[in-house]
C-alpha positions as CSV (number, residue, x, y, z in Angstrom):
1,M,0.0,0.0,0.0
2,A,1.2,3.5,-0.8
3,K,2.0,5.5,2.3
4,M,-0.3,8.4,3.1
5,W,2.5,10.9,2.8
6,A,4.3,9.2,-0.2
7,G,3.8,12.2,-2.4
8,R,6.0,14.3,-0.1
9,T,9.0,12.0,-0.6
10,D,10.5,9.9,-3.3
11,G,8.2,7.1,-2.0
12,T,10.8,5.1,-0.1
13,T,11.4,5.2,3.6
14,D,13.7,3.4,5.9
15,Q,12.0,0.4,7.7
16,I,12.8,2.1,11.0
17,A,10.7,5.2,9.9
18,D,7.9,2.9,8.8
19,D,7.9,1.0,12.1
20,F,7.9,4.3,14.0
21,N,4.9,5.7,12.0
22,S,2.9,2.5,12.0
23,S,0.2,1.8,14.6
24,I,-1.6,-1.0,12.8
25,H,-0.3,-3.6,15.2
26,F,-2.0,-1.8,18.1
27,D,-5.1,-0.3,16.5
28,C,-6.1,-3.3,14.4
29,R,-8.3,-4.2,17.3
30,L,-10.2,-1.0,16.8
31,F,-11.5,-1.8,13.3
32,E,-15.2,-1.9,14.5
33,E,-14.9,1.5,16.2
34,D,-13.0,3.0,13.2
35,I,-15.7,1.8,10.8
36,T,-18.5,2.9,13.0
37,G,-16.9,6.4,13.3
38,S,-16.5,6.5,9.5
39,I,-20.2,5.7,9.0
40,A,-21.1,8.5,11.4
41,H,-18.8,10.9,9.5
42,A,-20.2,9.9,6.1
43,S,-23.7,10.4,7.6
44,M,-22.8,13.9,8.8
45,L,-21.3,14.8,5.4
46,K,-24.6,13.7,3.8
47,K,-26.7,15.6,6.2
48,Q,-24.6,18.8,5.6
49,A,-24.8,18.2,1.8
50,I,-21.0,18.1,1.6
51,I,-21.2,14.9,-0.4
52,P,-24.3,13.7,-2.4
53,A,-26.8,11.6,-0.5
54,E,-26.4,8.8,-3.0
55,A,-22.6,8.7,-2.6
56,A,-22.9,8.7,1.2
57,D,-25.4,5.9,1.1
58,H,-23.1,3.9,-1.1
59,I,-20.1,4.6,1.2
60,I,-22.1,3.6,4.3
61,A,-23.4,0.4,2.7
62,E,-19.9,-0.7,1.7
63,L,-18.4,0.2,5.1
64,K,-21.1,-2.1,6.6
65,V,-20.0,-4.9,4.2
66,I,-16.3,-4.3,5.1
67,L,-17.2,-4.6,8.8
68,S,-19.1,-7.8,8.2
69,D,-16.3,-9.2,6.1
70,L,-13.7,-8.4,8.9
71,K,-15.9,-9.9,11.6
72,S,-16.5,-13.1,9.6
73,G,-12.9,-13.5,8.6
74,K,-13.7,-13.1,4.9
75,L,-11.4,-10.1,4.9
76,E,-8.1,-10.0,6.7
77,I,-6.3,-6.8,7.9
78,D,-3.2,-6.0,5.8
79,M,-0.7,-5.4,8.6
80,S,1.6,-3.5,6.1
81,C,-0.9,-0.6,6.3
82,E,0.2,2.3,8.4
83,D,-3.0,2.2,10.6
84,I,-6.4,0.7,10.7
85,H,-8.1,3.7,9.2
86,M,-5.7,3.7,6.2
87,F,-6.5,0.0,5.8
88,V,-10.3,0.6,5.8
89,E,-9.9,3.5,3.5
90,Q,-7.8,1.5,1.1
91,V,-10.3,-1.4,1.0
92,L,-13.3,1.0,0.6
93,T,-11.5,2.8,-2.3
94,E,-10.7,-0.5,-4.0
95,R,-14.3,-1.5,-3.8
96,I,-16.1,1.7,-4.7
97,G,-13.5,3.9,-6.3
98,D,-13.2,7.6,-5.6
99,E,-16.8,8.1,-4.7
100,G,-17.0,10.6,-1.9
101,C,-14.1,12.6,-3.1
102,I,-14.9,16.3,-3.3
103,R,-13.1,19.2,-5.1
104,Q,-12.1,22.6,-4.1
105,E,-14.9,25.2,-4.1
106,A,-14.0,28.9,-3.7
107,E,-11.4,29.0,-0.8
108,M,-12.7,26.0,1.0
109,T,-11.1,22.7,0.5
110,R,-12.7,19.4,1.5
111,W,-11.0,16.1,1.2
112,L,-12.1,12.5,0.8
113,W,-14.9,11.6,3.2
114,T,-12.4,10.2,5.6
115,C,-9.2,12.1,5.6
116,G,-8.1,12.5,2.0
117,C,-5.2,10.1,2.2
118,T,-6.1,7.8,-0.5
119,C,-7.6,9.6,-3.5
120,G,-6.0,13.0,-3.0
121,K,-8.5,14.5,-5.4
122,K,-10.5,17.6,-4.7
123,A,-14.1,18.0,-5.9
124,V,-17.0,20.3,-5.9
125,R,-19.2,20.4,-2.8
126,S,-22.8,19.3,-3.6
127,S,-25.4,22.0,-3.2
128,P,-27.6,21.9,-0.1
């Protein structure tokens, strides 16, 4: 998996730096809490018309599938990811693409529905 900050370097880091930045070995146990928080965040972005309702509903539905897949063992956590949130974001993006990405509007910049680490694209905010 590409590192969240890979665009700021030549893409390679020393293993010691990777180990220092990684929390996946600790926070992998928090996958349910992370996904639940992401569902709440996507719901808020929908309610505030920051992302289209249809996109939010698709994101939320797929997050629920990811949660179910993790609980059932159908999906295993990639321990090479930096943290659990990056793992969930990676899986979600692989499954639904860049849906939920938003672009710059005026002087306000919004990022991917989670934290902007994966798609890095900016998009137009949906109208309320």
